[in-house]
C-alpha positions, 0 to 999 in steps of 0.5 A: 839638502846642502852641497856638503850633504849631497856630496856625503850622501853620494860618497856613502852610496858609492862606498855601499855600492863598492862593498856590495860589488866586493861581496858579489866578487868574493862570492863569485871567486873573482877576487881570488883569481889574481895571477900568482906571483912569478917568484912564488911560482918559481919557488913552488916549481923548485920544491915540487921538482925536488919532492917528485925526484925523491917520492915518485912511484915506479909506474910502467908508463914512466919507464920511458918517454915514448909518446905512444906509451904515454898516450895509452896510459893517459887514456886508460887513466881517465875514469880509472884508478892507477892500481886498476889500470896497471894490469890492463896497460901491461896486457894492452902493450904486450898485444899492441907494442907500437902505434903501428900494431894498434893501427893494423888491429881489428877493432874487435881485437882492441875491444877484447884487450880493453874489456873490463875498463869500460867507457868503450868510446876510448878504445874506439878513439884509440884505434881511429887515432892510431890509424892516423898516427901510423901514417903521419907520426906523432905531432909534438905540439898539444894544439896539433894533437888535439885535432886527433880523435879522443885527444882533448885538452888534457890528453894532448897537453900530457902527451906533448909535455911528458914526451916532448917537453912542450912547456904547457901545463896539464889540468886534471882532477888532481891538478885542479885540487892541488892548485885550488888549495895552494892558491886558495881559490874558492871558485867554480872551477868547472866553468870556462873562465875559472878553468882558464885561470887554473890552466894559466896557473898550470902553464906558468908552473910548467914553463919553469921547466922541465915540464915533463917532470913538473906536470908529472910531479903535480899530478903525483902530488894530487894523487898521493899527498893532496888527496880529496878527503885525507890530505897529508899536509906534513908530507907536502912540499907546498904546505908552508905556502898553501893558502887553504892550509893557512885558512883551515879550508883544505877539505873545503877546496876545491868547491864541489861541482854540482851533480849532473842529473842522469838521463833515464832511458828504457831499453827494450832489446830483443834477443834473437837466436839462430841455432847457437848464435845471437843477432847483433846490429850496429847501434844507431838507435840508442844514445849509449854504446854508440857505434857498437854491436848490440841487440836489436831493439828500441829505446825511450827517454823517460822523466823517471824510473819505470815501474817495471824493468828486468835489469838496471845498468849505468853508462856514463850519464845514463841510467838504463832500465832494461825490459827484455823481450822474450828470446825468439828463435829465428827461422828462415822458414817461419814467415812471421819472424822472417818478415819482422826481422828481415833486412836488419843487417844482423851479425850472427855471433856465437854466444861464447864469442859475444864478448869479443864483439862487444866487451861491455858486460851489459849484453852478458847481463841480459843474456844471463838473465834469460838464458841461465 
């Protein structure tokens, strides 16, 4: 092989390698994560502010910029729609109008006001954080807020930016969708590196100020215009600059996150009655309803759905198949029953008061199944 042939052969291999790398990078979204142009960010911020001023919804938590009310609304809005949250928010704020009121309440009182919203760890963390905030006051920076129970990156940034105008961006499902579309980013947004790039873009936008309006505007745009299935591009202030629209990829972005498989659990609770009361124990045996008062019993993790069960219930990432034991009457004079269930730390609760102790409807379903 001549020198020229060797050089040409090497150059050809280099070009092939580069093309293969570009293909891999495009597949991984790496070449789609170039930092947005500052001039573009400035234009996007300006048009978003104008749009939000004229088109934002009148929501109860937007009528003031108190950190407490913003915090409560943001926690409630996790996993719950705006329409569903409004009556719960108004009822909750009427009962606990300040962080001090929430801190001084009993946890069962908080559960009672939260009943119906689900995801009760949110209520527990609200109560824990309120007790800290009542003593120390609200931090104004997201980094400090994130030290509190239940304050993740999103909630911390939402509270600090909306209440105190800290120039940090928020990143929730609506924002991720809007940014992926306008920037044309076909990326695995649920992964750490890609999410960090999206967070940086959100931060750049918020830094154009005022962040409390820009962040709310971005979330509002995703909630009302740039929706998942039927975006109304004609009403979007960013339509002229939207890369997804230019490429006819709006419904293809953002990419769909792979579904996480649900854990299958078989729960065998025991209904133990004493007169008109039922026994509850603090849950230290099941991975769901953690720390809550539930029926005594046992759980087993399974690889698939059991063949027989009485009820099915879903909680977060758990599929729960319930096999309820026949209700037992607890009698102190009955030695076999007394010995089997003694020293369990039971709390005996009137049936009509069960929902105050544990507002999750799964306990009600179990009781109704056997006591109807």
